N, C-alpha and C positions, 0 to 999 in steps of 0.2 A: 504493500500500500504506500501511497505517497506520504510525504510529511504530514503529520496530523494537523487538523485545523486548530484545535485547542488542546493544550497540555497542562495538566494540573500536577504539581509536585509538592508534596508535603504540606498541603493546606491544613491549617489548624485554627480552630476558633473556640474559645472557652467563654462561658458566662458564669456568674457566681453560682457555685454549686453544681455545675454541669459542663462537661466538655461536649460541645455540639459536633465538632469535627476534629479528628485526630489523625494527622499525617496522611491525608487523602491524596492519592496519586492515581490518575488514569488519563487516557487520551481519547479524544473524539476525532474520528477520521473525516477527511473531506468527503462530502456526499454520503454521510452515514446517518442512519436513524439509531441513536444510542439511548437505551433505556437506563433510567436511574431508579433502582428499586430499594425498598427498605420499609420496615414496619414503622408505625407512628413513633416519632421521637428518635428516629435513626439518624437524623441530621441532613435529610434531603433539602429541606427548605433553606437552611442556613447556607448550604453549599451553593445552591443556585443564586441566592442573594449575593454571595461573594462574586460569582461570575458576572452578575448583572450590576454590580457596583452599589448595592444597597447596604452591604456590610463589608468591613475591611477585615481581612484575615489577620490573626496574631502572628502567624508564621507561614512560610511556604511561598511558592511563586506560581504564576500562570504565564503561559505564552500563547499568542494568537497568531497563526500564520508565520510562526518562527520568530516573532518579535515579542518583547516584553509586554505584558498586559496586566495593568493594575488599576482598573477604573475606580475613581473616587466617588462617582455618582452615576446613576443610570444614563444620563445624557452622554457621558464619556463612553459607556459601553455601547450605546446605540451608534455613536459616531464611528466606533471601531467595527461595527457590523454585527452586534449582538442584540437581538430583540426577544421580548418575553411576552407570552400570553398567560396571564395569571388565572388561577382557579376561580377567583371572585372577580367578575367583570367590573371595570372602573369606567362606567358610562353614565351620562346624565340623561335621564328619561325624557326630560322636556326638550332636549335639543335634537336636531336632525342627525342622521348618520354622518354627513359631511362635517357638521360643526363638531361632533365628537372626535372625528378623525383629526381635524385641524388642531384641536386642543392637545393632541399627543405628538404634534410635530414641532420641531425647533423653529422652522421658518416655513409656515404653510403657504402654498401658492394662492392666487386669487380664487374665489369660490367656484367660478365656472370651470376653471382649469382643474381644480381639485375634484369637482364632481365628475368630470370626464375621466380623470385618472382612476377614481374609485370604480367607475363603471368598467373601464378597460381591465384593470387588475383583477377585479372580482370575477369578471367573465373568463379571463384567461385561465384562472385557477379553479373554475367550476364552483364559485361561491357567489352567485349573482346577488347584487345589492342595489336598492334604489337609494342614491345619496340624499334624496330629499325626504325620505320617510322619517317620522319621529321615532326615536329609539324606544320610547315607552310602548309603542304598538307592535314591536318585534317579538317573535318567539325567542326562547333561549338559544336555539340553534342559530338564528339570524343574528342575535347579539354577539355570539361567538365569532361569526363571520366578520362583524365590524372590527373586533379586536385583531383578528388574523390579518384582514386587509390593511388595517392601520400599520401592523408590523411589516407586511410585504411591501408597502409603499417606501419603506426605508431600505429596501433591497438588502436584507440581512444575509450574512454568511452563516450565522448560527441562530436558530430559532429555538427558544426554550418553551416547552409547553407543560403546564402543571395541571394534571387531571383534566384533560381537554374534553373527554367524552362523558363526564358525569351528568350532564344535563341534556344529552342528545338521544333521539330515537335511533333504532338500528339503521334505518335508512340514512339518517344524517351522519352517523358514524362512517358509513361506507363513502359518503361524499368527502368527509374530512380526510379519510385515509387515502383516497385517490389524489387529493391535493398534496398531502405530505409526500406521497410517492413521486409526484410530479416535481416537487421541490428537490427531492433527493436526486432525481434524474438530471436536474440542472446543476448538480454539484454542491447544493447547499446542504448543511448539516442540521440535524434536529436532536435536541436533548429532550427526552420524553419521559415524564413522570406519570405513572398510573398504578393503581392497585388492581386493575383488571388484567390479570395475567394472560388470559386468552388473547387479548389485544396485543400485548407485548410480544407474544409468540408469533403472531401473524404479521406484525408490522416491523419489528425492530431487528437490526443486524447484530447488535451486541448489547449486553446488559452488564452494568456494574452494580453490585449489590452492597449496600451499606448496612451495618448492624452496630448499634450503639456508637455511631460516629466514625466507624472505621470501615475501610473496604475489606470485605471478607471473601468476595469471589467476583470473577468476570466470566461470562459464558455466552454462548450463542443461543438465544431463546428458542429458535425453531428446533434445536436439537435437545431441548430440555423441557421436561413436562411441567405443567402448572404446579403440580404438587412439589416437585423438586425445587422450583423457583421459590415457592412459599416457604419451604423448609429451610432453604439457604437464608432467607430473610430473617426467620425466627430463630434459627439455630437448633430447632427441635422438630419432631414430627407432630402433627395434630390431625384429628379426625374431622371429616366433613360432617356437617350437621345431619342428624337423623331424627325423623319424627317417630314418636311412639304411637302405636296403633290405638286409636280411640274413636268412638262415634260422636258426632256433634250432639250436644244436649239441647236444653230448652232455649227459647229465645232470650238473648241478652240485650241486644240493641236493635231497635226498629226505627228507621228514619223514613219519613213519608213527605214527599213534596217540599223538601227543604229549599227555600230560596233566600238569597241574601244579596243586597246591593253591593257593588264594588266598594272597597274601603277607601278608595281615592281615585284620582284620574287614571292611574295605570294598574289598578287592581282588577280582579276578575269577579264578576257577580256569580253566585251559585244559582243554577236554574233547575228547579224541580228535581232535586237529588233524592232518590229513594233507594234504600237497600235494607237487607236484614242480615243480622250477624248472630250466630248461635254460640253457646258455650263450647269450648274445645275446638273452635274453628279459627282458621287464619284467612281473612279476606284481604287480598292484595289489590291496591288501587295504584295503577300506573298512569303516567302522563308526562308530557314534556313540561319542564319548569314553566311556571306562569300561567297554568291552566286552571287554577283554583285550589291548588293543594293547601296553601297556607290558610285560605279562607275556609276550606272544609274543616281543617283541624280546629280553627277558632270557633266555628259554629258547633262542633261536637263537644269541645272542652267547656263551652259556656263563656268564652272570652267575648264573643259577639253573639247577641241573641237574634234569632231569625224572626222577621215579621210574618213569614208564611211557612207553613209546614210544621211537622211535629218530630220531636226526638223522644222516644220512649225507652227508658232504661229499666230492664227487668219488668216490663209491663206498666211502669209508672211514667206519666208524662213529665219530663224534666225540661221542656222547651223554654220555660221562663226562669229556670234556675241558673245561677252563675257558676263559676268554676269551683268554688269551695263546696257548695251543695252537691255538685256532681261528683266531686272527689269523695265526699262522705258517703255517697251512694255507691261508690266502687268504680267510677269511670275516671281513669287517670290518663294523662297524655304527656307526650314529649315532642315539642315543636322542632322544626328543622334548624332554625337559627340558634346555635349553641350559646354564643356569647351575647348577652343582652336580652334574650327572650327566655331560653331554657335555664340560663345561669347569669347571676349578677357578677360582672367581671372583677370588681374589687372586693367582693365578699369571699371569705374562706370557703373551703369545701364543706366544713362543718355547717356554716351558716347557709350555704346553698342547699344542703340536705334538709335543713329546718324549713326552708321556704316552701317545699311541697309536702314534707312528711310530718310536719309538727303534730297534726291531729291523728293521722292513721298510725303513727309510731309512738304516740303519747310522749312527745318531746317537750310539751308545755304542761306545767302543773300549777293550778291556781294562778294563772296569768304569768308565771315565771318560767323561763327557759331552763330545762334540766340539761346543763352543759355536759354532764357525764354521759347521759343517754344519747345526746346529740353527737358527741365525739364517737361513741360506740357505733352508732348507725353509719356515720360517714366512713369509719374504719372498715365496717363490714362491706360496704359498697366497694371501697378501694381494693380490699383483699379478694372478694368474689370475682370482680371484673378486671383484675390485674391493671389497675390504674397506676401508671408510672408517675409518681410524685414523691417529693421528700416527706410529705405528711399531710394530714387533713387540715393543718393550719394554713396551707398555701392558698393564695387567692386563685380563683378560677382562671383569670387571664394568664397565669404563669404556666398553665398546662398546654401541651401541644393540642391541636384541634382534635386528633383522634382520641387522646387520653381523656379530654373533657367530654367527648361523645360517650365514651365508655362509662364515665361517672354519671352523666345525665340519664342514660338508658338504665343503668344499674339502680340508680336512686328510685326510679319508678317501679322496676320489676320487683325489688326487695319489699315493696309495700303491698305485694300480693293483690294486684288489681283484679276486679271481676271483668272489666272491659278495659283494654289498653289500646289507645290510639297513638301511633308513632309516625312521624314524618321523617323520611330519610334516616333510618336507624343506624346504618353503617356508612354514612357519607364521610369520605376522607379517612376511613379506618382501614388498617392493613388487613391482609388476608386472614391471619390467625385470629385477630380480634373480631373481625367480621363474622368468622365461623362461630366464635364463642357467643357473640350477641344473638346470632340467628338460632343457635342451639338453646339459649336461654328463653327466647320467644317461643320456640317449639315446645320446650318443657312446660312453660307457663300454660300454653294451650292444652297440653296433655293433662295438666292438673285441673282443667275446667275453665280457664279464663277464655274470654273471647278477644281475639287480637285483630286490629285493623292496621295494616301496614301500608302507608303511602310511600312510594319509592319511585325513583327514576332508574333504578338498577333492575333491569328486567331479569337478569340471571338470578338475582336475589328473590324476586317475586315468584319466579318459576320454581325455585328451590324450596320455599317455605310455605307457599299459599295453597289452600284447598280450592279457592275460587278466585277469579280475577275480574276486575272491572276497570275500564279506562275512563279517565277524566279528561274532557276536551272542551275548552272554552266554558268551563263551569257546569257542563252537563256530564252525568255519569251514565255509562253504557250499562246494559244488564250484566249481572255477574255471571260468568261462565266457569265451569269446572276447568282447572288448569290442565288436567289430563287431555282435554279436547283441543288445546291451543298450541300453536307453534309460535316461535319468536316473531316470525314474519307477520302472522295474523295479529299478534299483540301490537306490533309496530303500526299496523294499519288501523287498529282500534284507537291507539293513542293519537293518530293523525286525524281521527274523526270520521273514519270510513262509515258511510251511512248504512251500508248493507248489514252492519253489525247491530244496528239499533232496532232490534225487534221488541215485541211487547215485553214488559218487565217480567223477568223470570224470578220466582221466589226460590230462595236457597234451600 
């Protein structure tokens, strides 16, 4: 192979109490799609932040195209030919595509010229975009196109992609992959971070695996099984989730004609949502991001009360009850947004445990917080769900995204809910932790709880759900047994294929 595009030698970065990267060395070749793999907290984010100029290494060197490379800020990295598409999109809903693209450029051209360049580049790479569309009206897949086109306009030599398919349908993933292969054919390089090991095996030429901040392996993904990749990441073997045989029981949750106006200019209204959920059953709800998932969770948890339709919990109408009353009735929930919605960033894990578990776990007595019991509860969540943290006194914001996710989901599961509604339960979580969370949900169902899983990870829904329904523009398709569905059929349902919208089928 020719001289590598990017060489990392001995990169090290430490923060108080934790070494994020220790002596990391590897090369990314010219025209190579290179995977960076590792479990949560392995140091992937810190490493790409050093490459992109967001973080300065404590030790080690980088070279780009044979020359020294030490960007002090992202603009320096971009000028050198390094671009990055982040997992969380940084777009302004109220602005047009072209206005958002211009904001990411050092010296944007005149608006008419920029609009033409966006059209040309987006069509050249199979990612068509209307430069004058308002971003708030775009699907998640289209928003990602804006981020990618913004990067491509810089004509980068290295494109870093962080979890790029977490919000896409299978059809959109295929479009993205063909774009990435086209970039590779042009000689550009891609550093690709994903927890979806099947994608890594089909797309990437080489994989570097980090564990606890150190490089532990380099391999060719197409010649390595998903299980082998996952076990290299974790350093141990782990079992795939298994459901225990059990028959669905009595009705736990019945939702009829639930409608809810959009929460703001760019939210999604719920339109006549109806479904049934029985004890011991897992109902999977899939959909591309922005089709009403957050609104559905808010309507079921009681955060937003619906003006039309009913929510019946174990036969009792709870439509006018808020979150506290629904929790006392046994309906618990975990929203998608970890930091700020599911957890208060500056509060400790003990305090975040109290936020939702104070009543069900008896953590408050005569109006006073029982700190001993609260610490014990947080400790049990940390131990049972392998939350990597120095202790329960640590604030939520100090945890990696995946470790905070494990805490948030574990906090609800340990309260023994009768109905649990979760949105994106394994979002940004590594393979081993995702398997553990899915197993915990299956065990909860086997013990008689009713589980509603809202997810954009179709493999996850196929693995743990008994029935599947698709959410599209706030409408829910009839639920179908997962055994009858293929991934392609599910992708069509998520896209709103109308031939799937038959009369409501009772579960």
